[in-house]
Each structure stands twice: as C-alpha cells, then as structure tokens.
BAZAGU-77999 format. One record per residue: x, y, z negated of N, C-alpha, C in turn. Coordinates in steps of 0.001 Angstrom, whole numbers, plus 500000, padded with zeros to 6 digits. Last residue first. Layout:
residues N
XYZXYZXYZ...
end
This chain:
residues 264
308938874070284225309142872959283288308084871950283361307950876071285819308940875131286412309198873973285456304407876326285359305772876655284992306738875662285579302139875374286619302147876757286170303591877229285851302324873510289651302496873576288199302593875061287824299842873737292262301235873865291734301245873920290220297470871175293071297738872535292629299153872608292064298529868977295738297895869210294409298224870615293978299160866654298364298775867980297895298141868012296522301873864522298383300433864543298281300039865925297676304738865667298289304084865023299391302526865188299338305846867048296119306703866763297304305958866204298496304229869806294576304221868390294894305061868135296130306060872361292872305232871957294020305366870453294296307875873156290983306462873525290809305525872794291831310392872302291642309923872002290275308411872254290143310709873343294169310623871886294005309997871538292678310988876052293519309846875601294342309637874106294204313444875977292234312263876346291483310983875900292201315019875263294484314981874410293323313766874679292475314759877469296177314103876221296540314030875236295370316059879810295657314802879601295003314120878307295315317517880034298800317509880533297428316141880372296849318311877451300892317228878343300559317314878780299080320422875724301366320265876835302266319203877871301862320440873684299456321672874463299629321445875754300437317898872682299670318375873113298348319581873990298453317866871867302336317137873045301939317540873582300535319404869510302413319922870707303025319215871969302572317767867784300980319185867871300641319811869119301214315322867898302271315489868685301101316923868749300606315653866110304506315464867595304700315789868400303457315825863616303278316920864113304098316852865615304224313312863385301868314629863270301212315734863873301971311234863847303908311419864658302658312778864614302115312493861997306324311661863169306139311987864011304946313919859682306441314356860742307347313484862032307172313101858465303596314256858284304472314527859534305262310788858871302040312026858394301381313279858400302306308553859829303513308741860208302107310138859905301565308855858941306153308605860356305857308911860743304426309286856177305783310224856984306528310093858471306160306982855481304367308227855342303704309351856192304445305046855973306389304968856738305128306350856683304395305780854141308381305819855560308659305812856375307384305315851761306945306655852062307386306783853585307692302540851878306610303421851825305435304838852272305815301645851821309249301358852973308398302286853049307211302559849256310021303041850470310687302833851679309853301054847636308365302546847594308265303136848885308856298568847878309298298926848646308078300415848630307840298259846071311322298784847351311658299075848228310476296963843883310440298409843818310317299051845200310690294434844428311296294719844728309906296220844673309660294138843432313860294499844841313736294881845199312297293093840884313504294519841038313819295015842443313572290414841537312987291190840739312066292693840921312278289410844915313321289706843649313961290529842857312998289483847052311658288196846378311844288373845033312517291944848203311793291801847138310854290439846476310894291995850467313409292416849194313979292064848009313098291257852409311543290410852174312731290741850831313343293465852261309802292105851959309332291187851634310486295505853133311498295551851772310975294178851353310455294748855787311856294781854857313034294789853414312590295006856634309214293725856737309909293670855767311063297667856354308791296775855549307968295395855533308602298575858210310665298848856768310897298060855853309996297592860609309518297301860257310912297448858738311121298912860619307001297430860469307129297025860030308484301572861105307883301245859834307182299729859598307275301287863672308950301770862546309792301326861229309158300580865125306635299643864974307768300028863817308685302951864954305212301773864381304636300719864148305733304521866485307008304834865065306768303613864320306167303213868958306750303338868289308075303627866842307917303484869685304073302136869352304635302190868656305959305566869545301927305708869021303286304339868674303810305106870435299463306318870962300054306434870523301523301813871395298760302720870348299035303947870918299756300704873832298079300161872603297432301003871361297707301810875774299518301678876028298071301327874729297346301547875090302127302885874876301477302877875197300008299115876036302899299239874623302536300517874270301840299940879251301739299034878408302531299092876957301970303457879425300788302128879982300988301283878997301740306160879189300564305353878680299458303916879198299521309226879113301952307779879118302365306971878381301272311794881034300727311137879800300648309679879977301053314063883001302787313101882814301718312446881447301823315630883499305007316285882953303807315357882645302644313472885949306163314709885254306394315366884787305098311170887427306019311179886171305322312480885356305464311398889524307732311468889817306283311516888556305433310881888522310235312284888761309863312436888996308382308608886073310845308720887403310212310118887601309724308690883522311714308735884560312760308798885929312181308365881953309480309717882086310000309826883205311053305557882256309296306438882685308189307864882920308712304724881026311690304438882451311417305348883008310340305598878449311221306125879157312335305876880672312177304086877681308958305572877775308899306144878598310009301509877703310074301863878596308971303347878779308825301742875690312034301436877060312424301814878054311348302299873464310392303298873920311415303015875335311800299881873309308891301179873470308216302238873990309220298022872850310923297989874108310203299279874351309471298949870258311769298855871382312699298886872726311971298940868697309344300108868786310247300066870018311115296370869009308315297560869372307489298787869553308439294806868154310505294637869462309962295890869887309186295665865549310911295889866520311983295737867935311446294749864386308484296152864424308825296482865468309870291985864643308741292686865296307616294177865459307955291663863031310990291338864444311041291999865272309919292317860524309876293116861088310982292902862568311089290182860207308145291557860323307597292454860966308633288142860005310099288088861033309093289473861314308477288876857709311505288802859014312219288856860116311210288582855844309504289881856083310050289957857397310769285864855889309156286665856320308049288051856631308559285205854787311663284868856194311412285591856736310178286214852163311283286662853013312432286408854491312133284839851255309034286328851477308958286814852329310110282175851067310010282564852043308955284024852347308908282612850237313513281906850290312239282449851312311287282023849648316724282810850510315873282010850708314570281990846314318114281279847517317675282308848338316857282720843562318302282407844369319459281491845541319039285480842834316065284085842812316435283779843757317624287329841662318876286260841482317901286518842336316678289511841834320546288202842326321047287074842212320062292699842931320114291713842064319506290346842649319898294244844952321321294279843616321882293164842698321385293926847288319845293456847232321242293344845821321769295172846598317454293768847009317468293155847004318828297812846133318247296966845014317795295465845382317778298745848788319028298902847567319858297869846509319508298086850393316933297612850761318286297680849555319199299423849170314779297949849254314793297388849613316197302175849360315669301469848096315630299965848241315560303800851625315655302675851594316614301888850259316597305841851031313888304816852003313497303586851939314413307334849188315459306673848761314180305548849726313815308184850740317657307441849467317860306681849098316603309571852750316350308425853100317124307534851849317381311715851292315295310774851933314399309471852298315122312979850648317735312491849571316824311422850156315874313633853243318633312792852364319404312194851262318555315408854097316721314128854744316836313135853927317626317497852269317327316860852274316000315526852949316045318174852998319890317657851645319674316909851639318323319030855708319384317950855421320316317344854032320091321011855583317196319955856617317328318784856043318139322673853374317208322358854019315938321242855049315977322845852578319967322314851670318914321859852410317670323572854862321369322569853955321928321998853056320883325639856006319927324290856562319786323221855682320413327886854657320810327395854407319487325961854860319354328251855933323339327895854531323254327276854173321894328810858578322616327838858325323717327360856861323694330835858413320696329486858720320290328448858351321382333476858102321247332661856932321225331184857184321004334788860556320887334486860118322286333597858836322327333340860939317614334215861494318719333803860930320042332141860262315302332495859195316243333328859648317414331902862727313935332431861542313249332930860529314243330694864437315811332038864789315235332667863559314653328313863114316106329189863273317297330598863587316815327220863399313603327505862043314089328487862109315263326893866131313563327721865510312585328125864137313025325051866430315615326392867101315768327350866434314750322898865171314573323566864533315695324955865186315963322239866958312550322455865569312210323255864892313343321796869466313824322966869314312986323278867868312676320735869169317251320403869169315839321682868880315024321902871144319995321792869826319324321578869986317821320007874141320829321131873166320950320848871914320133317981875919321000318717875825319721319890874834319734316270876055323172317411876947323076318204876846321865313543874735321437314027875263322729315131876281322521312334873719319227313761873470319369314374874067320602309601874473319383310381874854318205311923874771318451308825873275321831308752874723321657309646875156320541309223870600321156309867871165322350309910872702322251307558870307318993308985870212318782309753870740320002305010870720320290305466871603319180306963871524319020304903868616322179304881870003322610305399870953321536305014866364320421306035866576321463306070867999321897302724866734318856304013866705318226305120866967319230300723866555320812300822867762320028302212867864319416301170863956321697301370865059322646301514866375321872300511862434319375301828862339320028302135863502320945297786863075318834298838863291317869300187863389318532296538862323321253296410863701320757297505864012319746297286859573321393297719860522322355297654861947321935295985858400319175297435858387319299297951859404320234293291858885319818293840859374318554295349859419318606293187857520322309293008858992322240293581859555320954293629854847321617294482855517322602294389857023322478291517854355319792292942854233319329293886854950320293289316854747321545289470855486320307290925855490319862289710852930323619289719854366323914289925855155322623289526850509322169290734850828322936290780852318323201286896850736321265287995850761320286289335851094321005285466850557323736285333851765322831286478851859321803286431847944324771286741849195325393286562850436324469288163845483323227286837846101323198287005847545323600290408843530325340289987844129324126288533844669324221292560843292327510291129843461327626290554844202326462295685845004328301294872844042327605293368844347327818297075847016329701297535845635329755296617844593329162296287849624329309296177849082330693296501847615330784296830849860326580295442850078327056295273849451328434299586849627326566298782848528326013297333848642326496300150852109327769300655850859328354299810849652327877298982853920326049298419853788327370298937852521328055300582853500323676299119853400323653298544853174325016303217853962324595302834852653324076301289852478324127303054856688325271303398855718326288302976854301325849302517857711322755301546857925323814301790856886324915304906857111321493303668856476321021302531856620322034306640858794322882306788857392322985305559856643322538306001861373322072305662860952323416305685859439323588307275861469319576305833861511319692305310861025321038310029861119320531309423860351319475307891860287319587311056862963322279310449861786322876309760860898321828312184864801320613311103865227321452310333864044322017314261863231319515313192863737318618311989864235319391315917862878321641315217861677321110314084862136320203317186865199322070316011864992322913315253863744322423319484865281320567318250865791319980317047865499320784321812864676321894320997863529321416319671863997320841323283865990324496322364866471323448321473865292323029324586865894327072325338865974325794324489866560324680323329865303329379323206866687328944323958866959327628324004862586329657324252863515330724324235864959330233323122861505327265324544861406327577324894862460328666320388861908327531321091862561326424322613862564326681319791860232329656319669861690329849320469862472328758320212857793328383321015858154329577320963859635329817318232857854326417319648857833326044320522858287327190315927857819328012316178858988327174317657859045326753316237855258329140316228856417330018316544857662329210316099853718326773317286853656327580317372854861328533313502854373325898314620854740325098315958854691325883311783853426327998311764854827327574313027855211326853312422850682328018312670851531329243312746852996328791311643849972325381313002849767325847313335850677327013308877850601325464309784851318324554311229851162324958307959848825327394307759850257327591308747851068326715308531846346326135309152846699327414309108848189327647306821846512323845308258846348323737308995846775324963304261846635325042304782847765324226306271847699324100304201844167326281304035845380327053304595846568326313304390842435324014305415842440325074305359843691325893302033843089322588303382843251321931304477843299323019300062842446324512300165843775323942301552844041323384300528839711324916300617840647326010300797842032325532299976838659322396301330838595322931301556839549324057297224839326322317298147839849321308299583839806321812296144837797324395296096839270324493297064839898323465298418835022325236297276835697324532297321837198324699299182833483328317299659834320327232298442835020326595
end
C-alpha cells in the first residue's frame, strides 16, 4: 500500500471511530451539540493519526501536525467554554422536534456522518502533505503558508475574545457587535478559519500530491461563507439583533475592509 493510500485510510478510519463514538455519547446525553465541540478536535485526531501512520518528510509532518493541532485544540476549548451550560443548539433542537423519536438514528447520517465526510475532505492537505516525502525541504510555500495561518489565527482568536468581552457586558445585551475586528468584517472568526486552512494547504502544496489539499481549503471556505457559517448565522441575527440590517449594509461579510460611510 502506498503512503498516500495509507494516509487516506488511516484518516478515514479515525474519523469513523470518532464520529460513531461521539454520536453514541450524544444519544446517551440527548445533546447533538457535542458534535460541534468535536469538530476541531477531529482534525487534531486526523493529523496525529496520519503522522503516526506514514513516513513522509519529518519537518513537514511536524509542521502540518502542529498547525492543525493548535487550531483544532483552540477551537475545541473555546467552543466548550462558550457553550457550557447552554444546552443543545437551536439547530439540533429544531431537527429533534422535526424528526421526533427517530432523531437519534436520523442524526447519525444527517449530522455526524455528514460532518465526518466534510472533516475528511477539509483535512486533505494534512493527510496528503504528510504522506508525500518530496521535496525534502521546507521552502517558500511552507513559510508563506505559516504566514497565512498566523493571519487566520489572529483574526479567529482576537475576534472571539472581542466578541466574548462584548457579550460579557450587560449593557450590550441585544446590541450589534461592530467594534474591533468586527468593524471591518462581520465574521472575523470565520475569515480566520478560512485563512488557517489556506495556510495549511499552502504548506502542504510544496509536495506534488499535497497540492490536491487545496480542495479542502476551498470546501472549508464555501462552508463558512455560503453554507453553515455566514449565511445560516445571519438569517437568525437579522431577526434577533436590532440594527443588524444597517450593520450588514456597511460592513464586509467576510474579507476585512474599511466600513462603508453610508448604508447606501
């Protein structure tokens, strides 16, 4: 079996085990939201599983594994802290209400298996970049990838901290967060996520096979921008936050830029 096949197989098996176990726990505790906490952690599991399964070029393996682990662990810890004691997310409550007693089984496919498939695709640069041993050096693309990754971590981490502080002030209840990084993009955390994965894909692309990892970065960006990120969240924010429509008119939805001077 080739190193590429080994990496893909190892990652696939790790994701299946992780998602089935997470699903079983969600059924026991009657809370499908735990899948969101495992999302970041799953990429860490994939990175280390592949790291232990293939030869590759050691410095590149360590680089990709560490970049993925720092991002994934930070996201897992932050979401665990943010969601502690809040119960099941409204999305899963709506699904549970719709499917009734069947939700425990339906969720295996519509929630956990789906996220597992997406995790496999998004993590392709981590898998392929570790499996391909050539070239045996870290070049310009690797360090460019680290630079993009750092930009992403900055936007994601600082954006989350700024939002947490804003929400922690009772005087801001019901208000729109339009300060700090949120003045330049409505979703600095999502923009940061995308940059992280473009950075990882760039670092992996120095290998011929690793260049296929850009598929993962593209999928992650589409998810954040058009599917489960910006689009889904803003449907509820427009209804729940007074002044959010005006904020949307002035502020970039994703890529940071100076706000428009007028809503028009």
